[in-house]
TIVO-2410 file (N, C-alpha, C; in nm, 3 decimals):
# residues 89
REC num residu      c1      c2      c3 atome chaine
REC   1      M  -3.685  -0.251  -1.991     N      A
REC   1      M  -3.615  -0.117  -1.964    CA      A
REC   1      M  -3.454  -0.143  -1.994     C      A
REC   2      N  -3.397  -0.058  -2.058     N      A
REC   2      N  -3.262  -0.067  -2.098    CA      A
REC   2      N  -3.193   0.038  -1.998     C      A
REC   3      V  -3.118  -0.005  -1.910     N      A
REC   3      V  -3.033   0.075  -1.832    CA      A
REC   3      V  -2.893   0.077  -1.875     C      A
REC   4      R  -2.826   0.193  -1.900     N      A
REC   4      R  -2.696   0.216  -1.956    CA      A
REC   4      R  -2.600   0.209  -1.822     C      A
REC   5      R  -2.484   0.156  -1.852     N      A
REC   5      R  -2.379   0.140  -1.754    CA      A
REC   5      R  -2.299   0.258  -1.759     C      A
REC   6      S  -2.282   0.332  -1.672     N      A
REC   6      S  -2.192   0.442  -1.663    CA      A
REC   6      S  -2.042   0.414  -1.673     C      A
REC   7      I  -1.986   0.502  -1.760     N      A
REC   7      I  -1.841   0.495  -1.776    CA      A
REC   7      I  -1.741   0.513  -1.658     C      A
REC   8      W  -1.803   0.576  -1.552     N      A
REC   8      W  -1.732   0.613  -1.440    CA      A
REC   8      W  -1.746   0.514  -1.329     C      A
REC   9      R  -1.826   0.406  -1.356     N      A
REC   9      R  -1.849   0.302  -1.256    CA      A
REC   9      R  -1.718   0.239  -1.188     C      A
REC  10      D  -1.624   0.215  -1.276     N      A
REC  10      D  -1.495   0.151  -1.226    CA      A
REC  10      D  -1.392   0.240  -1.203     C      A
REC  11      A  -1.402   0.370  -1.209     N      A
REC  11      A  -1.298   0.463  -1.216    CA      A
REC  11      A  -1.225   0.459  -1.081     C      A
REC  12      S  -1.283   0.421  -0.961     N      A
REC  12      S  -1.227   0.429  -0.838    CA      A
REC  12      S  -1.157   0.286  -0.802     C      A
REC  13      L  -1.169   0.184  -0.876     N      A
REC  13      L  -1.115   0.057  -0.844    CA      A
REC  13      L  -0.974   0.054  -0.888     C      A
REC  14      T  -0.904  -0.017  -0.793     N      A
REC  14      T  -0.766  -0.022  -0.810    CA      A
REC  14      T  -0.730  -0.115  -0.925     C      A
REC  15      P  -0.633  -0.078  -1.024     N      A
REC  15      P  -0.582  -0.163  -1.119    CA      A
REC  15      P  -0.530  -0.280  -1.077     C      A
REC  16      R  -0.560  -0.392  -1.157     N      A
REC  16      R  -0.493  -0.520  -1.110    CA      A
REC  16      R  -0.433  -0.603  -1.230     C      A
REC  17      I  -0.326  -0.676  -1.202     N      A
REC  17      I  -0.258  -0.737  -1.313    CA      A
REC  17      I  -0.240  -0.875  -1.240     C      A
REC  18      M  -0.313  -0.972  -1.309     N      A
REC  18      M  -0.309  -1.119  -1.272    CA      A
REC  18      M  -0.339  -1.128  -1.117     C      A
REC  19      G  -0.452  -1.029  -1.079     N      A
REC  19      G  -0.499  -1.073  -0.941    CA      A
REC  19      G  -0.411  -0.977  -0.844     C      A
REC  20      I  -0.317  -0.917  -0.881     N      A
REC  20      I  -0.226  -0.839  -0.768    CA      A
REC  20      I  -0.230  -0.715  -0.801     C      A
REC  21      D  -0.236  -0.604  -0.698     N      A
REC  21      D  -0.249  -0.485  -0.715    CA      A
REC  21      D  -0.148  -0.431  -0.803     C      A
REC  22      A  -0.156  -0.340  -0.894     N      A
REC  22      A  -0.061  -0.296  -0.988    CA      A
REC  22      A   0.056  -0.231  -0.935     C      A
REC  23      R   0.036  -0.172  -0.808     N      A
REC  23      R   0.161  -0.117  -0.738    CA      A
REC  23      R   0.245  -0.207  -0.686     C      A
REC  24      G   0.218  -0.330  -0.692     N      A
REC  24      G   0.299  -0.437  -0.647    CA      A
REC  24      G   0.406  -0.465  -0.753     C      A
REC  25      Y   0.385  -0.418  -0.873     N      A
REC  25      Y   0.489  -0.455  -0.963    CA      A
REC  25      Y   0.584  -0.338  -0.993     C      A
REC  26      F   0.601  -0.246  -0.898     N      A
REC  26      F   0.688  -0.134  -0.908    CA      A
REC  26      F   0.827  -0.194  -0.901     C      A
REC  27      P   0.849  -0.291  -0.822     N      A
REC  27      P   1.000  -0.336  -0.806    CA      A
REC  27      P   1.060  -0.396  -0.947     C      A
REC  28      I   0.958  -0.454  -1.033     N      A
REC  28      I   1.015  -0.482  -1.164    CA      A
REC  28      I   1.059  -0.373  -1.238     C      A
REC  29      L   0.991  -0.237  -1.228     N      A
REC  29      L   1.067  -0.130  -1.289    CA      A
REC  29      L   1.202  -0.096  -1.226     C      A
REC  30      I   1.213  -0.120  -1.111     N      A
REC  30      I   1.358  -0.086  -1.054    CA      A
REC  30      I   1.445  -0.208  -1.115     C      A
REC  31      A   1.405  -0.326  -1.114     N      A
REC  31      A   1.488  -0.422  -1.170    CA      A
REC  31      A   1.522  -0.395  -1.335     C      A
REC  32      L   1.438  -0.352  -1.404     N      A
REC  32      L   1.448  -0.315  -1.544    CA      A
REC  32      L   1.563  -0.199  -1.557     C      A
REC  33      Y   1.556  -0.098  -1.456     N      A
REC  33      Y   1.646   0.020  -1.447    CA      A
REC  33      Y   1.798  -0.031  -1.422     C      A
REC  34      Y   1.795  -0.130  -1.335     N      A
REC  34      Y   1.928  -0.172  -1.283    CA      A
REC  34      Y   1.934  -0.334  -1.297     C      A
REC  35      P   1.944  -0.383  -1.419     N      A
REC  35      P   1.941  -0.526  -1.461    CA      A
REC  35      P   2.053  -0.608  -1.393     C      A
REC  36      R   2.024  -0.658  -1.289     N      A
REC  36      R   2.104  -0.760  -1.225    CA      A
REC  36      R   2.025  -0.891  -1.171     C      A
REC  37      V   2.101  -0.997  -1.165     N      A
REC  37      V   2.020  -1.124  -1.114    CA      A
REC  37      V   1.953  -1.086  -0.988     C      A
REC  38      W   2.011  -1.026  -0.906     N      A
REC  38      W   1.968  -1.012  -0.761    CA      A
REC  38      W   1.857  -0.923  -0.765     C      A
REC  39      T   1.865  -0.815  -0.846     N      A
REC  39      T   1.745  -0.722  -0.843    CA      A
REC  39      T   1.610  -0.785  -0.903     C      A
REC  40      F   1.644  -0.875  -0.997     N      A
REC  40      F   1.515  -0.935  -1.041    CA      A
REC  40      F   1.462  -1.045  -0.953     C      A
REC  41      G   1.554  -1.103  -0.875     N      A
REC  41      G   1.525  -1.206  -0.755    CA      A
REC  41      G   1.461  -1.122  -0.655     C      A
REC  42      T   1.501  -1.004  -0.616     N      A
REC  42      T   1.440  -0.923  -0.510    CA      A
REC  42      T   1.292  -0.893  -0.577     C      A
REC  43      A   1.292  -0.839  -0.681     N      A
REC  43      A   1.142  -0.801  -0.731    CA      A
REC  43      A   1.063  -0.914  -0.746     C      A
REC  44      L   1.104  -1.020  -0.763     N      A
REC  44      L   1.013  -1.130  -0.775    CA      A
REC  44      L   0.971  -1.177  -0.618     C      A
REC  45      L   1.070  -1.156  -0.529     N      A
REC  45      L   1.026  -1.185  -0.385    CA      A
REC  45      L   0.924  -1.078  -0.349     C      A
REC  46      A   0.958  -0.960  -0.391     N      A
REC  46      A   0.857  -0.854  -0.332    CA      A
REC  46      A   0.719  -0.869  -0.409     C      A
REC  47      I   0.703  -0.917  -0.532     N      A
REC  47      I   0.565  -0.952  -0.592    CA      A
REC  47      I   0.509  -1.069  -0.529     C      A
REC  48      A   0.588  -1.183  -0.488     N      A
REC  48      A   0.533  -1.279  -0.408    CA      A
REC  48      A   0.474  -1.234  -0.259     C      A
REC  49      G   0.559  -1.145  -0.210     N      A
REC  49      G   0.506  -1.092  -0.091    CA      A
REC  49      G   0.379  -1.015  -0.100     C      A
REC  50      F   0.371  -0.942  -0.206     N      A
REC  50      F   0.251  -0.856  -0.248    CA      A
REC  50      F   0.131  -0.958  -0.267     C      A
REC  51      F   0.157  -1.061  -0.340     N      A
REC  51      F   0.058  -1.175  -0.355    CA      A
REC  51      F   0.008  -1.237  -0.224     C      A
REC  52      F   0.082  -1.283  -0.132     N      A
REC  52      F   0.048  -1.329  -0.008    CA      A
REC  52      F  -0.015  -1.215   0.080     C      A
REC  53      M   0.022  -1.097   0.070     N      A
REC  53      M  -0.052  -1.000   0.147    CA      A
REC  53      M  -0.185  -0.979   0.095     C      A
REC  54      E  -0.206  -0.999  -0.041     N      A
REC  54      E  -0.347  -0.977  -0.106    CA      A
REC  54      E  -0.427  -1.092  -0.061     C      A
REC  55      K  -0.370  -1.216  -0.042     N      A
REC  55      K  -0.437  -1.324   0.004    CA      A
REC  55      K  -0.493  -1.316   0.151     C      A
REC  56      K  -0.405  -1.239   0.230     N      A
REC  56      K  -0.441  -1.224   0.360    CA      A
REC  56      K  -0.554  -1.124   0.377     C      A
REC  57      G  -0.583  -1.028   0.267     N      A
REC  57      G  -0.689  -0.925   0.278    CA      A
REC  57      G  -0.614  -0.794   0.281     C      A
REC  58      Y  -0.491  -0.776   0.278     N      A
REC  58      Y  -0.447  -0.645   0.304    CA      A
REC  58      Y  -0.418  -0.585   0.174     C      A
REC  59      T  -0.432  -0.467   0.158     N      A
REC  59      T  -0.372  -0.382   0.034    CA      A
REC  59      T  -0.248  -0.300   0.074     C      A
REC  60      L  -0.176  -0.243  -0.021     N      A
REC  60      L  -0.060  -0.165   0.017    CA      A
REC  60      L  -0.089  -0.049   0.108     C      A
REC  61      P  -0.192   0.033   0.075     N      A
REC  61      P  -0.222   0.145   0.180    CA      A
REC  61      P  -0.275   0.094   0.317     C      A
REC  62      V  -0.327  -0.003   0.318     N      A
REC  62      V  -0.367  -0.063   0.459    CA      A
REC  62      V  -0.255  -0.116   0.536     C      A
REC  63      L  -0.158  -0.187   0.455     N      A
REC  63      L  -0.050  -0.234   0.520    CA      A
REC  63      L   0.051  -0.116   0.575     C      A
REC  64      L   0.049  -0.007   0.499     N      A
REC  64      L   0.136   0.106   0.541    CA      A
REC  64      L   0.073   0.171   0.661     C      A
REC  65      R  -0.058   0.176   0.670     N      A
REC  65      R  -0.142   0.231   0.784    CA      A
REC  65      R  -0.104   0.146   0.898     C      A
REC  66      A  -0.117   0.011   0.876     N      A
REC  66      A  -0.090  -0.077   1.001    CA      A
REC  66      A   0.063  -0.070   1.051     C      A
REC  67      I   0.154  -0.056   0.958     N      A
REC  67      I   0.289  -0.032   1.006    CA      A
REC  67      I   0.306   0.106   1.084     C      A
REC  68      R   0.237   0.210   1.030     N      A
REC  68      R   0.240   0.337   1.094    CA      A
REC  68      R   0.178   0.327   1.232     C      A
REC  69      H   0.066   0.255   1.245     N      A
REC  69      H  -0.001   0.237   1.364    CA      A
REC  69      H   0.099   0.169   1.464     C      A
REC  70      R   0.162   0.073   1.436     N      A
REC  70      R   0.263  -0.008   1.507    CA      A
REC  70      R   0.379   0.086   1.565     C      A
REC  71      L   0.426   0.176   1.475     N      A
REC  71      L   0.540   0.255   1.503    CA      A
REC  71      L   0.496   0.370   1.594     C      A
REC  72      R   0.373   0.421   1.577     N      A
REC  72      R   0.322   0.518   1.653    CA      A
REC  72      R   0.282   0.483   1.799     C      A
REC  73      G   0.243   0.367   1.821     N      A
REC  73      G   0.197   0.332   1.946    CA      A
REC  73      G   0.058   0.339   1.967     C      A
REC  74      T   0.000   0.314   2.075     N      A
REC  74      T  -0.147   0.317   2.099    CA      A
REC  74      T  -0.198   0.446   2.159     C      A
REC  75      V  -0.127   0.532   2.209     N      A
REC  75      V  -0.177   0.658   2.264    CA      A
REC  75      V  -0.153   0.781   2.151     C      A
REC  76      V  -0.267   0.810   2.113     N      A
REC  76      V  -0.276   0.929   2.019    CA      A
REC  76      V  -0.330   1.054   2.085     C      A
REC  77      H  -0.248   1.157   2.106     N      A
REC  77      H  -0.301   1.275   2.170    CA      A
REC  77      H  -0.369   1.365   2.077     C      A
REC  78      A  -0.478   1.424   2.127     N      A
REC  78      A  -0.577   1.513   2.036    CA      A
REC  78      A  -0.488   1.647   2.012     C      A
REC  79      R  -0.395   1.694   2.081     N      A
REC  79      R  -0.326   1.824   2.069    CA      A
REC  79      R  -0.188   1.798   2.044     C      A
REC  80      A  -0.135   1.905   1.965     N      A
REC  80      A   0.004   1.888   1.947    CA      A
REC  80      A   0.096   1.878   2.068     C      A
REC  81      W   0.227   1.828   2.056     N      A
REC  81      W   0.304   1.812   2.167    CA      A
REC  81      W   0.350   1.940   2.227     C      A
REC  82      W   0.372   2.044   2.164     N      A
REC  82      W   0.399   2.185   2.201    CA      A
REC  82      W   0.272   2.250   2.305     C      A
REC  83      H   0.145   2.193   2.276     N      A
REC  83      H   0.049   2.252   2.346    CA      A
REC  83      H   0.052   2.188   2.477     C      A
REC  84      H   0.076   2.063   2.499     N      A
REC  84      H   0.087   1.983   2.613    CA      A
REC  84      H   0.189   2.039   2.708     C      A
REC  85      R   0.308   2.065   2.652     N      A
REC  85      R   0.416   2.121   2.727    CA      A
REC  85      R   0.404   2.257   2.790     C      A
REC  86      R   0.332   2.338   2.710     N      A
REC  86      R   0.311   2.472   2.753    CA      A
REC  86      R   0.213   2.491   2.855     C      A
REC  87      F   0.094   2.423   2.849     N      A
REC  87      F  -0.017   2.441   2.941    CA      A
REC  87      F  -0.034   2.345   3.053     C      A
REC  88      H   0.054   2.235   3.055     N      A
REC  88      H   0.030   2.132   3.166    CA      A
REC  88      H   0.178   2.124   3.229     C      A
REC  89      D   0.159   2.095   3.354     N      A
REC  89      D   0.286   2.070   3.434    CA      A
REC  89      D   0.364   1.973   3.386     C      A
***
């Protein structure tokens, strides 16, 4: 039995360049726009950071969610702040 592979199978996968999420190479674009030694150094440090982040099992969206969770705190109200002020003492 010959099963054809769907062309949409890998459509949701994140593109990777040399094992790192392709979004991690965005600092190189900034360094190409503003070519200085320190911008290339900063871009390479950022890419190394993304590499180590990938080795730990984090992706960029997961890292941003973790940072947002740390900034927000542990208490999450189910209602808006104005609703609590209006109807509770």
